[in-house]
N, C-alpha and C positions, 0 to 999 in steps of 0.2 A: 203542363208539359214543359213550359219555359223553365220552371224551377228544376225539373228533372234534367234537362239538357245542361243547365248551368252547373249542376252538381256533378253530372257525368264528365263534362269538360274540365272541371276543376280537378277531378280525380285523375283524368287522363294526363293533364299537364304535369301532375306529380309523377306519374308512371313514365312519361316521356323523358323526364329528367334522369331516369335510371336506365335508359337504353345505352347500350355500350357505345363509347366513342370509337372513332375509326382506328385510333392507335391500339385499342384493346383487340379489335378484330384482327389487325395486322399482326399483333403478337400471337394470336391463336394460329394464324396461318404460318407463322414463322417458328412455331414451337417444334422442337426436335425430340422431345420426350413427352410421355403422358403427364409426368409431373410438372413440366413447364407449361403444358396446355392447361392443367387444372389451376396452376398458380395464376394464370392470366384471368381466370374467372373468379378469383377470390375477391371479396368485398363487392360483389355484384349480386343481383337478384338470383343468380344461379347457385350461390355459395351454399345456402341452406339446403338445397336439394342434392348438391354434390356430397355434402357431409365430409367426414374425415376419410375420404377414399384414398387408397394408395395408388401410386403411379402405375403399378402393374396390374390393377384390378381389371376385371372383365369390362371391355369397352361398351357392352350393352348397358351397363349401369350408368355410364357417362351420357349415352344417348337418352336414356330414360330420365335422367336428371334435367336435361335440357327441355324435354317434353313436359315434365312436371312443373317446372318454373313458368313456362309460357302458358300452360293450361291454367295454372293457379291465377295468373293475371287476367286472362281473358274471361274466365268463368266468374271472377269477382265483378266484372263489369255488368254481367247479366243480373246481378242482385241489386243494381242501382237504378234500373229503368224498367218501365213497361210501356204499354200503349205504342204509339208511333215510334218513339225512340227505341223501344225494345225490339220492335219489328225490324228497324233499320240495323240494329246490332245483329239480330239473327241472320239477316241477309249477308252481312260481312263474314260472320262466323261460318255460315253455310258454304261460303266460297272456300274456306279452309278445308272443310269436310270434302268438298269435290276434289280438291288437289290431293288430299290424302287417299281417297278412294281410287283415284286414277293411278296413284302409286301402288295400291293394293292390287288393282286389275293387272298392271304390268307385271308385278311380282308373281301373281298366280299364273298368268299366261306364259311366263318364262320359267316356271317351276323354281322360283327363287326361294331361298330359305329366309326365315324371319330376320336373321341378322343382316340380310342384304336389303330387306324391304323397309325396316324401321328407320335407317339412316335417310331414306328418301322421303320421309314424312315429317310433319311438325304438328303434334297433337294439340292445337290451340282452338279447334272448332268445337262443335257440339259433341263430337266423339273424343272421349278422353284417352289418356295413355293406356289404361287397361284394355279398353275396347280396341284400340289400334293394335295392341299386342295380340289380342285374340284373333282379329282379322288377318294379321300377318301369318298366322298358322293355318289358315284355310287353304285347302288344295284346289278347290273349285269355286267358280263364281256363284253357283246356287247355294253352296255352303255359306259363303260370306253374306248373301242375301238373306238367308235364314236367320243368321245372327242379328242382322239389322231389324228384321221383323220381330224377333224375340225382345229386343231392346226398345221396340216402338219408336225407332228412329223416325223423325218427321218426314223424311223423304224415302222411306223404306219401300213404298209401293212403286215409286219411280225406278228405284234401283232393282227391285225384284223384276219388273218388266224387262229391263235391259239385260240384266244378268242371266235371266232364263231364256229370254227371246233372242238374244244376240250372241250367246256363248260359242256358237259355231262360226261366227264371223272372225275376221282378222283382228288383231289387237288394235290397229289404228282405227278401224271402224267401230269397235266397241267403245273406245275412249271417246271418239267423236260423238257417238250417239248419246253417251252419258252426259257429255259436256253440253250438247245442244239442248237436251230436255231440261237439264239442271238450270242452265242460265235462262231459258225461256221462262221457267217458273220464278227464278230470282228477279227477273225484270218485272213480272207481275206483282211480286211482293214489294219491290222497291217503289213501284207506282202507288201501291196502297199505303206505304209508309209516308209517301208524299214529299220527300226531301229531294230537291233537284240535283244536288251533287251526287246522291246515290243513284238516282235514275240515269244520270249521265254516265256514271261509272259502269252500270250494268249494260247500258246501250253500247259502250265502247268494248265491253267484254264480248258482246255478240258480234261486233265488227271483227274483233280479234279471231273468234271462231270461224267466221266466214272467210277471213283472209287466209287463215291456215288451211281451211278446207279446200279452197281454190288452188292454193300452192301444193298442198299434199296430194291432190288428185293427179298431179303431173307425174308423180312417182308411185302412186298406189295402184297395184293391180286389182281392178274391180270392173265388173260389167254393169254396175248400177249407174244410173244417171246422177251425176253429182248435184244437179239442181234440186233433187229431192232432199238434199242435206242442207240447203240454204235456210237460214234462220231469220225470220222477220224480227224487226225491232232495233236493228242497229242504227247508228246516227250518221254513218259516212258511207257504208258499202250497201248499195241497193242491188236488186237482182240484175239490172242491166250491167252494172259495173262487174258483178260477179261473173256473168256470162262472158264479158269481154276479157276478163282475166283468164278464164278457161280456154279461150281461143287464142291467147297470146302465143307467139312462136317460141319464146324462151322465158325462163323464170325472171329475168330482169324486166322484160316487157310486162309480164303478169304483175310484178310488184308495182311498176309505174301505173298500171291500170287501176290498181286497188288503193294506192296511197299517194300522199303528196307531202311536200315539205320535209321536215326533219325525219319523220317516220319513214318516208321513202328512202332517205339516205342511209338510215340505220339498217333497214332490211337489205338493201342492195349491198351494203358492206358485209352483212352476215351471210348472204347467199353464196354458195360455193358451187362452182362448176368444175368437175374433175377434168383431168387431161384428156379423157376419152369423150368429153362432152356431157358426161353424166351430171344431172342436177341433184344437188344434195341440200336438203331443207332442214336438217336436224338442228341447226343453230338458230333458225328463224323464230321458233316459238319463244326461246329464251330472250331473244332480242326484243320481241314484242312485249314480253312480260317486263323486262327491265325498263323499257320506255314508259309503259303505263305506270309502273310503280314510281318511277322518277317524277312524273308529272303530278300524281296524286298524293305523294308524301312530302312535297315541298311547296311552300314553306310550312312549318308546323303551326305557326301562330295563325289562327283563323278566327272567324266570327264566333264569339262566345255562345251565341244562341244557335249556331249551325251544326251540322253533323260532320262537316269537313275534318274537324279535329280528330274525331273518332276514326274516320276512314284512314287519315294519315297515320295515326298511331298504330292501328292494326296492320297496315301494310308494312310499316317499318319494323314492327315486332316480328312479323312472320319472316321477313327478309333476314332479320338478325338470327332467328332460329335456324333458318336454312344455312346461312353462312357458318354458324357455329358447328352444325353437324357436318358441313362440308369440310371444315378445317380439321375435325377429328378423323374423317374419312381419309383425307390426304395424308394425315400422320400415320394412320394404321397401315396404309399401303405404301408409304414412303415414297410419294410422288413429288417431284420438285414443284415448288409453289407456283412459279410462272406457268409451267406446263399445265398444272392442275386447274388453274383459274381459266386458261384458255380453253381447256377441255369442257369445263362446266358452264362457261359463259357468265360466271359471277365475278364482277370486278369491283 
């Protein structure tokens, strides 16, 4: 196993050196034409997938090129390891699949078109670009679940149960139920892999879910007891803390009950209370995600025999893919850069 991890980390160091520098990302967000956008990606790992595309070509081809480049790099990692390191890799890639399926769920529930769904996903997990394209054309959750079963997707049974059993629930409840069950399984898989950094990350993901559940329940119309949605296995948010947050008089007090230190400051800064006293939590999830990604993706130089380097690289690569797609979305809709970054929460 030691040799496998050493080989994997050596490969990842090479891949990390080809991640886009910040000036390239800034150039993408500052692009004024599709030609200048593609020019910013020349001589990068995306070039070969962009090919000799013209500036006025269908934007779907650009989004697909991003997916193909990222999927090519993540899938190559799967051929380098097996055993415990392979299981750890599958846990990380399965997180990507969850994020993508949450985007599919939102698209289906909102009757979105494939051209609206694909920009909100990054096909670097076990589901490849072709499969994501197929799922984006599904019109119902059961239809999407049937495709996953046909492909023998590893978590198809879990998805089938949620997509069929909860399809009449509200979109936030469907997303929450899928996230809860998925991360509960990922924590078990992480413990089986046995790498402390990965177990810690999955435990913090569960904390993230419990934090958002407690905050979301303040604005979510539901007659169900929120405690039934509490997920065991977190590292910081226990059931007592969860109940305390639910009973808080306002969202800032709820955040104080759930978090401490820098995370508390980050969430309180992202919380919005409207002029009519309405609590708005839409920016909180992205603030949580940004904070967790920031901590686990820096610094990149890690123990050569540890799994931290892989976690860091995959988090940075996924964030890169999201930002590239966002930059193209901004260009398509001609939204001023600063306004767009504030809207999306990616800075």
